[in-house]
Residue frames as a rotation matrix with the C-alpha (Angstrom) as fourth column:
MET 1
0.521 0.851 0.059 0.07
0.851 -0.523 0.037 -0.09
0.062 0.031 -0.998 -0.05
SER 2
-0.157 -0.612 0.775 1.12
0.491 -0.729 -0.476 3.50
0.857 0.306 0.415 -0.69
LEU 3
-0.863 -0.233 -0.448 1.53
0.504 -0.423 -0.753 6.12
-0.014 -0.876 0.482 2.07
THR 4
-0.775 0.619 0.131 -1.46
-0.551 -0.762 0.341 8.04
0.311 0.192 0.931 0.72
VAL 5
-0.061 0.793 -0.606 -3.66
-0.246 0.576 0.779 5.13
0.967 0.197 0.160 0.93
GLN 6
-0.253 -0.129 -0.959 -2.51
0.787 0.549 -0.281 4.27
0.562 -0.826 -0.037 4.51
ILE 7
-0.995 -0.002 -0.100 -3.12
0.060 -0.818 -0.573 7.77
-0.081 -0.576 0.814 5.73
PHE 8
-0.500 0.859 -0.107 -6.47
-0.648 -0.289 0.705 7.84
0.575 0.422 0.701 4.07
CYS 9
-0.028 0.439 -0.898 -7.39
0.187 0.885 0.426 4.44
0.982 -0.156 -0.107 5.61
SER 10
-0.580 -0.373 -0.724 -6.15
0.749 0.104 -0.654 5.50
0.319 -0.922 0.219 9.06
PHE 11
-0.944 0.326 0.048 -8.17
-0.329 -0.925 -0.189 8.76
-0.018 -0.195 0.981 8.81
CYS 12
-0.168 0.931 -0.324 -11.36
-0.542 0.188 0.819 6.73
0.824 0.313 0.473 7.82
THR 13
-0.098 0.109 -0.989 -10.89
0.616 0.788 0.026 4.32
0.782 -0.607 -0.144 10.77
LYS 14
-0.891 -0.275 -0.362 -10.56
0.453 -0.479 -0.752 7.33
0.034 -0.834 0.551 13.16
ILE 15
-0.705 0.696 0.140 -13.63
-0.637 -0.707 0.307 8.83
0.312 0.127 0.941 11.86
LYS 16
0.021 0.738 -0.675 -15.54
-0.111 0.673 0.732 5.58
0.994 0.059 0.096 12.35
LYS 17
-0.179 -0.211 -0.961 -14.25
0.822 0.505 -0.264 5.21
0.541 -0.837 0.083 15.96
MET 18
-0.915 -0.227 0.334 -14.97
0.004 -0.832 -0.554 8.79
0.404 -0.506 0.762 17.03
ALA 19
-0.553 0.747 -0.368 -17.88
0.698 0.175 -0.694 9.17
-0.454 -0.641 -0.619 19.46
ILE 20
-0.409 0.563 0.718 -20.94
0.342 -0.635 0.693 10.87
0.846 0.528 0.067 18.27
ALA 21
-0.905 0.052 0.422 -22.59
-0.369 -0.590 -0.718 13.16
0.212 -0.806 0.553 20.81
PRO 22
-0.770 0.633 -0.081 -25.38
0.625 0.721 -0.300 11.48
-0.131 -0.281 -0.951 22.61
ILE 23
-0.688 0.649 0.325 -28.86
-0.161 -0.573 0.804 12.81
0.707 0.501 0.498 21.50
THR 24
-0.349 0.628 -0.695 -30.77
0.736 0.643 0.212 11.32
0.581 -0.438 -0.687 24.50
GLY 25
-0.391 0.181 -0.902 -30.89
0.714 -0.558 -0.422 14.45
-0.580 -0.810 0.089 26.69
LYS 26
-0.989 -0.131 -0.065 -31.33
0.078 -0.847 0.526 16.80
-0.125 0.515 0.848 23.85
LEU 27
-0.562 0.824 0.069 -34.88
0.306 0.129 0.943 15.90
0.768 0.552 -0.325 23.00
ARG 28
0.098 0.627 -0.773 -36.02
0.959 0.147 0.241 16.23
0.264 -0.765 -0.587 26.51
LYS 29
-0.466 -0.362 -0.807 -34.37
0.591 -0.806 0.020 19.66
-0.658 -0.468 0.590 26.95
THR 30
-0.992 0.062 0.105 -35.69
0.054 -0.547 0.835 20.88
0.110 0.835 0.540 23.70
LEU 31
-0.246 0.945 -0.214 -39.18
0.629 0.324 0.707 19.53
0.738 0.039 -0.674 24.51
ILE 32
-0.001 0.206 -0.979 -39.09
0.969 -0.242 -0.052 21.27
-0.247 -0.948 -0.200 28.00
THR 33
-0.745 -0.463 -0.480 -37.75
0.346 -0.883 0.316 24.52
-0.571 0.070 0.818 26.47
ASP 34
-0.847 0.496 0.192 -40.45
0.062 -0.267 0.962 24.64
0.528 0.826 0.196 23.63
ILE 35
0.062 0.912 -0.406 -43.39
0.845 0.168 0.507 23.90
0.531 -0.374 -0.760 26.18
THR 36
-0.161 -0.164 -0.973 -41.94
0.839 -0.542 -0.047 26.61
-0.519 -0.824 0.225 28.53
ILE 37
-0.942 -0.218 -0.254 -41.76
0.061 -0.859 0.509 29.16
-0.329 0.464 0.823 25.73
ALA 38
-0.635 0.762 0.131 -45.14
0.360 0.141 0.922 28.16
0.684 0.632 -0.364 24.37
PHE 39
0.169 0.734 -0.658 -46.80
0.959 0.032 0.282 28.65
0.228 -0.679 -0.698 27.82
GLY 40
-0.455 -0.495 -0.741 -44.92
0.669 -0.738 0.082 31.87
-0.588 -0.458 0.667 28.39
LEU 41
-0.996 -0.063 -0.062 -46.04
0.002 -0.718 0.696 33.37
-0.088 0.693 0.715 25.24
GLY 42
-0.385 0.915 -0.124 -49.56
0.542 0.333 0.772 32.00
0.747 0.230 -0.624 25.50
ILE 43
0.169 0.521 -0.837 -50.07
0.982 -0.158 0.100 33.54
-0.080 -0.839 -0.539 28.89
GLY 44
-0.637 -0.509 -0.579 -48.34
0.382 -0.860 0.338 36.78
-0.670 -0.006 0.742 27.90
GLY 45
-0.926 0.331 0.182 -50.67
0.087 -0.282 0.955 37.00
0.368 0.900 0.232 24.86
ALA 46
-0.055 0.942 -0.332 -53.74
0.814 0.235 0.531 36.19
0.578 -0.242 -0.780 26.82
TYR 47
-0.018 0.019 -1.000 -52.84
0.789 -0.614 -0.026 39.01
-0.614 -0.789 -0.004 29.46
ALA 48
-0.898 -0.337 -0.284 -52.11
0.150 -0.839 0.522 41.39
-0.415 0.426 0.804 26.68
TYR 49
-0.705 0.702 0.095 -55.58
0.164 0.031 0.986 40.61
0.689 0.711 -0.138 25.00
TRP 50
0.051 0.734 -0.678 -57.46
0.935 0.203 0.291 40.71
0.351 -0.649 -0.676 28.23
TYR 51
0.022 -0.145 -0.989 -56.05
0.724 -0.680 0.116 43.92
-0.689 -0.719 0.090 29.68
GLY 52
-0.773 -0.462 -0.435 -55.37
0.082 -0.753 0.653 45.57
-0.629 0.469 0.620 26.35
SER 53
-0.848 0.496 -0.187 -58.50
-0.198 0.030 0.980 44.70
0.491 0.868 0.073 24.19
TYR 54
-0.308 0.839 -0.449 -61.22
0.573 0.540 0.617 42.90
0.760 -0.067 -0.647 26.08
LEU 55
-0.201 0.318 -0.927 -61.54
0.921 -0.261 -0.289 44.92
-0.333 -0.912 -0.240 29.39
PRO 56
-0.808 -0.074 -0.584 -61.47
0.031 -0.996 0.083 48.28
-0.588 0.048 0.807 27.62
SER 57
-0.747 0.648 -0.148 -64.20
-0.169 0.031 0.985 47.24
0.643 0.761 0.087 25.14
ILE 58
-0.149 0.765 -0.626 -66.32
0.815 0.454 0.360 45.85
0.560 -0.456 -0.691 28.00
ARG 59
-0.514 -0.115 -0.850 -65.65
0.671 -0.670 -0.316 49.13
-0.533 -0.733 0.422 30.00
GLN 60
-0.951 0.162 -0.262 -66.85
-0.294 -0.734 0.613 51.17
-0.093 0.660 0.746 26.89
ARG 61
-0.485 0.822 -0.298 -70.03
0.262 0.462 0.847 48.96
0.834 0.333 -0.439 26.56
ASP 62
-0.141 0.500 -0.855 -70.91
0.988 0.120 -0.093 49.38
0.056 -0.858 -0.511 30.25
ASN 63
-0.711 -0.135 -0.691 -70.33
0.302 -0.945 -0.126 53.14
-0.635 -0.299 0.712 30.10
TYR 64
-0.886 0.458 -0.073 -72.66
-0.274 -0.390 0.879 53.42
0.374 0.799 0.471 27.07
TYR 65
-0.225 0.884 -0.410 -75.39
0.463 0.468 0.753 51.52
0.857 -0.020 -0.514 28.64
ALA 66
-0.198 0.201 -0.960 -75.06
0.921 -0.297 -0.252 53.44
-0.336 -0.933 -0.126 31.98
LYS 67
-0.949 -0.076 -0.306 -75.29
-0.008 -0.964 0.264 56.65
-0.315 0.253 0.915 29.86
LEU 68
-0.660 0.749 -0.058 -78.41
-0.071 0.014 0.997 55.50
0.748 0.663 0.044 28.15
ALA 69
-0.124 0.581 -0.805 -79.94
0.862 0.464 0.202 54.60
0.491 -0.669 -0.558 31.59
ARG 70
-0.585 -0.174 -0.793 -79.13
0.608 -0.741 -0.286 57.95
-0.538 -0.649 0.539 32.97
GLU 71
-0.962 0.265 -0.069 -80.68
-0.217 -0.582 0.784 59.62
0.167 0.769 0.617 29.79
LYS 72
-0.340 0.863 -0.372 -83.90
0.399 0.491 0.774 57.34
0.852 0.115 -0.512 30.23
GLN 73
-0.148 0.280 -0.948 -84.13
0.989 0.061 -0.137 58.43
0.020 -0.958 -0.286 33.89
GLN 74
-0.809 -0.164 -0.565 -83.72
0.215 -0.976 -0.024 62.05
-0.548 -0.140 0.825 33.13
LYS 75
-0.848 0.529 0.031 -86.48
-0.164 -0.317 0.934 62.03
0.504 0.787 0.356 30.48
GLN 76
-0.179 0.848 -0.499 -88.89
0.616 0.492 0.615 60.59
0.767 -0.197 -0.610 33.07
């Protein structure tokens, strides 16, 4: 065998013997991270909708009906 072939073969055997990083813990860590981020964004979005959109519209509706009730009482 020539020296080039021997070097290439020894390089190939080293590649085959090198350890591959374990994947076992990565899935669990990724899953926990994804679920945590999803819950965090979901709860944050819910609070933003509730206090930024829903409650102001309910307050506006209640004020409108209170105004109508006052006007109705003043006419009587």
